[in-house]
C-alpha positions in Angstrom: -53.7 -20.0 19.7 -50.1 -21.4 19.8 -50.1 -21.8 16.1 -51.1 -18.2 15.6 -48.3 -17.0 17.9 -45.8 -19.2 16.1 -46.8 -17.9 12.7 -46.5 -14.3 13.9 -43.1 -15.0 15.4 -42.0 -16.7 12.2 -43.2 -13.7 10.1 -41.5 -11.3 12.5 -38.2 -13.3 12.2 -38.4 -13.2 8.4 -39.0 -9.5 8.4 -36.1 -8.8 10.8 -33.8 -11.1 8.7 -34.8 -9.3 5.5 -34.2 -5.9 7.1 -30.8 -7.0 8.4 -29.7 -8.4 5.0 -30.8 -5.1 3.4 -28.8 -3.2 5.9 -25.7 -5.3 5.3 -26.0 -4.9 1.5 -26.4 -1.1 1.9 -23.3 -1.0 4.2 -21.2 -3.0 1.8 -22.4 -0.8 -1.1 -21.4 2.3 0.8 -18.0 0.9 1.6 -17.3 -0.2 -2.0 -18.4 3.1 -3.5 -15.8 4.9 -1.3 -13.0 2.9 -3.0 -11.9 3.5 -6.5 -9.3 1.4 -8.3 -7.3 1.6 -11.5 -5.3 -1.1 -13.2 -1.8 -0.5 -14.5 0.8 -2.5 -16.4 4.5 -2.4 -17.0 5.5 -3.7 -20.5 8.5 -5.5 -21.8 9.7 -7.0 -18.5 8.6 -10.6 -19.0 7.4 -10.6 -15.4 3.8 -11.9 -14.8 2.2 -9.2 -12.7 -0.9 -7.2 -11.8 -0.8 -3.6 -10.6 -3.8 -2.0 -9.0 -4.0 1.6 -7.8 -6.4 2.1 -4.9 -7.6 5.7 -5.1 -9.1 7.4 -2.0 -12.1 9.7 -2.4 -10.4 12.4 -0.4 -7.7 14.4 -2.2 -5.8 14.8 1.0 -5.1 11.1 1.2 -2.5 9.2 -0.8 -3.1 6.5 -3.3 -1.9 3.0 -2.6 -0.4 0.9 -5.4 -0.4 -2.9 -5.0 1.8 -4.9 -7.3 1.3 -8.6 -7.3 3.7 -10.8 -9.2 4.4 -14.5 -9.8 7.8 -15.9 -10.9 8.1 -19.6 -11.5 11.1 -21.3 -9.9 13.1 -21.5 -13.2 12.5 -17.9 -14.1 15.6 -15.8 -13.3 13.9 -12.3 -13.1 16.7 -10.6 -15.2 14.4 -7.5 -15.6 13.4 -7.2 -11.9 15.5 -4.1 -11.2 14.0 -2.4 -14.3 10.5 -3.6 -13.2 10.9 -1.9 -9.7 12.4 1.2 -11.3 9.3 1.5 -13.5 7.1 0.9 -10.5 8.7 3.8 -8.7 8.2 6.1 -11.7 4.5 5.0 -11.9 3.9 5.5 -8.2 5.4 9.0 -8.2 5.8 9.3 -4.4 2.6 7.4 -3.4 2.7 4.3 -1.3 3.7 1.0 -2.8 3.2 -2.6 -1.8 4.9 -5.4 -3.8 3.7 -8.9 -3.0 4.0 -12.2 -4.7 5.3 -15.7 -5.1 8.9 -14.9 -6.0 10.6 -18.3 -5.7 13.8 -16.5 -5.1 15.8 -18.0 -2.2 18.0 -15.7 -0.1 19.4 -15.8 3.4 17.8 -12.5 4.2 14.4 -14.2 4.2 15.4 -17.3 6.0 16.6 -19.6 3.2 19.6 -21.9 3.7 21.2 -20.7 0.5 21.1 -17.6 -1.8 20.6 -18.0 -5.5 21.4 -15.4 -8.2 17.6 -14.8 -8.6 17.3 -14.2 -4.8 20.3 -11.8 -5.0 18.6 -9.8 -7.7 15.4 -9.4 -5.7 17.5 -8.5 -2.6 19.7 -6.0 -4.4 16.7 -4.4 -6.1 15.0 -4.0 -2.7 18.2 -2.3 -1.3 18.6 -0.1 -4.4 15.0 1.2 -4.4 14.4 1.4 -0.7 11.9 -1.4 -0.3 11.2 -2.8 3.2 10.6 -6.5 3.7 7.7 -7.2 6.1 7.8 -11.0 6.3 8.0 -12.6 9.8 10.7 -15.2 9.3 9.4 -17.2 12.2 6.2 -17.8 10.1 7.2 -19.3 6.7 4.7 -18.9 4.0 5.0 -22.3 2.3 4.4 -25.6 4.0 7.2 -28.1 3.7 6.9 -31.9 3.4 8.9 -35.0 4.3 11.7 -34.0 2.0 11.6 -30.2 2.2 11.4 -27.7 5.0 9.0 -24.7 5.4 10.2 -21.8 3.2 9.4 -18.2 2.3 8.8 -18.0 -1.4 6.0 -15.4 -0.8 7.5 -12.0 -0.1 5.9 -8.7 0.9 7.8 -5.4 0.3 6.7 -1.8 0.7 8.0 1.6 0.0 6.9 4.8 1.8 4.7 2.7 4.1 5.4 3.5 7.7 2.6 1.7 9.6 1.7 -1.8 8.5 0.8 -5.2 10.0 1.9 -8.4 8.3 0.1 -11.7 9.2 0.4 -15.2 7.9 -3.1 -16.7 8.1 -3.6 -20.4 8.9 -5.7 -20.9 5.8 -4.1 -22.5 2.7 -7.2 -23.2 0.7 -5.9 -26.6 -0.1 -2.5 -25.5 -1.4 0.9 -25.6 0.2 1.0 -21.8 0.5 -0.5 -19.8 3.4 -2.7 -16.8 2.8 -0.8 -13.5 3.6 -2.6 -10.5 5.0 -1.1 -7.0 5.2 -2.9 -4.1 6.7 -1.7 -0.6 5.7 -2.8 2.5 7.5 -4.1 5.4 5.5 -1.7 8.2 4.8 -2.3 11.9 4.0 -0.5 13.9 1.4 1.9 16.5 2.6 0.4 19.9 1.9 2.6 22.4 0.1 2.7 25.7 1.9 3.9 29.0 0.4 6.7 31.1 2.0 5.4 33.8 4.3 6.7 37.3 3.7 7.1 39.2 6.9 7.2 43.0 6.8 9.8 44.8 8.9 7.6 47.6 10.1 10.4 49.4 12.0 12.5 49.7 8.8 9.4 50.7 6.9 8.6 53.5 9.4 12.2 54.7 9.4 12.1 54.9 5.6 8.9 57.0 5.8 10.5 59.3 8.3 13.6 59.8 6.1 11.3 60.6 3.1 9.4 63.1 5.1 12.6 64.8 6.3 14.0 65.1 2.8 10.7 66.6 1.6 10.7 69.2 4.3 14.2 70.4 3.2 13.2 71.0 -0.4 12.4 74.7 -1.1 8.7 75.4 -1.9 
């Protein structure tokens, strides 16, 4: 009798587990199908990058462009201002997130010294209205016995008003923390036409004047 009950419980558990997994798969599929993405690229900059446009299904919502770049420590990013300029042209008023391992020391993000490369990144951010979201109390790279914790990984945005930046504890075996940024959905500003209001008092007065003139004309 006990064996029969155990077999039935085991069968029920398997059925419930299968149903739960099917439900999870369906939920994930529904979420994924609501998100469309499109890859972009900026040529002739010499900057290693990936650009993804996240396209919402509703036309009233804005797209979100995510630009992820990597710059080795010895690279000088001579074309970075041009790169950001082209990004702005591509985004065309939509929201923009620029993230990556810049390796560009600057005092503005907690470094002891400022390099020419760091100055280029900083000046481009100022020139193009980019906002830095890093929390300087939480460096993104783990130091060692001969180097301190630093912030080579930077997160900038443009036209993003509500976001949450978080340095996760995970490093996945490297000396860089995983960075998470949450951006709230934004709606497009609707264009409205100009309303034309009729001055009914002036209209009635004009009608009265026309009637008076008509009455004065000989029949």
